[in-house]
N, C-alpha and C positions, 0 to 999 in steps of 0.2 A: 504492498500499498504505498505509493508515493504520492505527496502530496505536492507538486511544485508550484515557488510562488513565482509572480510578475517580476518581480523587481526586489534587487539586493539590500531596499531598506522598508522597513516597516513605519508605515505612518500612524502615529499616537498622539493623538490630542493635538494636529499640525506638528508635531516634532517627531522627525525622519530617526528611526533608531533600527542600524544595522541588526540583519535577520542573526549573524552569527552571535551578535552580542544576548539576545535572547536565547539563543539555542544552549549560551556557554551559563546562561544564569538559570534553567532550567536542570542542565546536566549537575552545577552546583546542587541545586534543592534536592535533588534524586540521589546523590553521592551522600548528602550531610544527611539523608532519610534511611538512608541503606546502613553507613555509619552506626545511627542511633539504633537502630535496628538489632545491629552485628553488637553494639555493646549491653543492652539488654539483655539480649540472651548469651551473653559471657564467648562471644566467637572471636573479640579481639584480641584475647590472650593469643590466639595460635597465628595475628600480625606481627613480623620482628617491627615493623617501624611505621607506625599507626598513621601520622601524616604523609606519607610517602605514597603509602597505600589509598590515603583519601585522594592524594591527589592526581594517581592511577583511576580511580574511579571517577574523578571529575570529568579527564579527559574520554575516558573508554565511553560513559554514558552522553556524552557532549557531542561522538561523534557519531554514537548509533541514532540521535535526533538527528545530526546534522542530513546523515545519509536518508535518512527518510523524507526530511524538510529542506532538502538541496531545493536552491534558487536557478 
Protein backbone atom coordinates (compact mmCIF):
# COMPACT_ATOMS: atom_id res chain seq x y z
CA UNK A 1 0.00 0.00 0.00
CA UNK A 2 1.87 3.07 -1.23
CA UNK A 3 0.37 6.50 -0.76
CA UNK A 4 2.23 8.88 -3.12
CA UNK A 5 2.40 12.54 -2.19
CA UNK A 6 2.18 15.17 -4.93
CA UNK A 7 4.86 17.56 -3.61
CA UNK A 8 7.83 17.34 -1.27
CA UNK A 9 6.20 19.83 1.11
CA UNK A 10 2.95 19.61 3.02
CA UNK A 11 0.86 22.73 3.58
CA UNK A 12 -0.11 22.78 7.26
CA UNK A 13 -2.10 25.93 8.07
CA UNK A 14 -0.14 27.98 5.52
CA UNK A 15 3.25 26.69 6.68
CA UNK A 16 5.19 24.47 4.28
CA UNK A 17 6.64 21.49 6.14
CA UNK A 18 8.96 19.00 4.45
CA UNK A 19 7.38 15.56 4.38
CA UNK A 20 10.61 14.02 5.70
CA UNK A 21 10.27 16.11 8.88
CA UNK A 22 6.87 14.58 9.55
CA UNK A 23 8.16 11.10 8.71
CA UNK A 24 11.09 11.44 11.15
CA UNK A 25 8.80 12.83 13.85
CA UNK A 26 6.43 9.89 13.47
CA UNK A 27 9.38 7.48 13.48
CA UNK A 28 10.63 9.07 16.71
CA UNK A 29 7.23 8.75 18.37
CA UNK A 30 6.87 5.10 17.32
CA UNK A 31 10.41 4.29 18.53
CA UNK A 32 9.69 6.04 21.82
CA UNK A 33 6.50 4.00 22.29
CA UNK A 34 8.39 0.79 21.53
CA UNK A 35 11.14 1.73 24.00
CA UNK A 36 8.55 2.42 26.72
CA UNK A 37 6.88 -0.91 26.01
CA UNK A 38 10.23 -2.70 26.14
CA UNK A 39 11.08 -0.97 29.43
CA UNK A 40 7.78 -2.00 31.02
CA UNK A 41 8.25 -5.60 29.90
CA UNK A 42 11.86 -5.69 31.09
CA UNK A 43 13.26 -6.41 27.64
CA UNK A 44 15.73 -3.52 27.74
CA UNK A 45 18.08 -5.54 29.94
CA UNK A 46 18.99 -7.51 26.81
CA UNK A 47 20.01 -4.33 24.96
CA UNK A 48 23.68 -3.44 25.36
CA UNK A 49 23.43 0.31 24.69
CA UNK A 50 19.89 1.64 24.92
CA UNK A 51 20.46 5.14 23.41
CA UNK A 52 22.19 3.62 20.38
CA UNK A 53 19.38 1.08 20.04
CA UNK A 54 16.82 3.90 20.26
CA UNK A 55 18.51 5.84 17.45
CA UNK A 56 18.55 2.66 15.35
CA UNK A 57 14.83 2.19 15.98
CA UNK A 58 14.13 5.81 14.95
CA UNK A 59 16.05 5.29 11.71
CA UNK A 60 14.32 1.95 11.07
CA UNK A 61 10.78 3.19 11.68
CA UNK A 62 11.41 6.41 9.75
CA UNK A 63 12.72 4.44 6.78
CA UNK A 64 9.72 2.12 6.86
CA UNK A 65 7.30 5.06 7.01
CA UNK A 66 9.20 6.88 4.27
CA UNK A 67 9.03 3.78 2.10
CA UNK A 68 5.24 3.77 2.33
CA UNK A 69 4.68 7.54 2.10
CA UNK A 70 7.40 8.60 -0.37
CA UNK A 71 6.54 11.55 -2.62
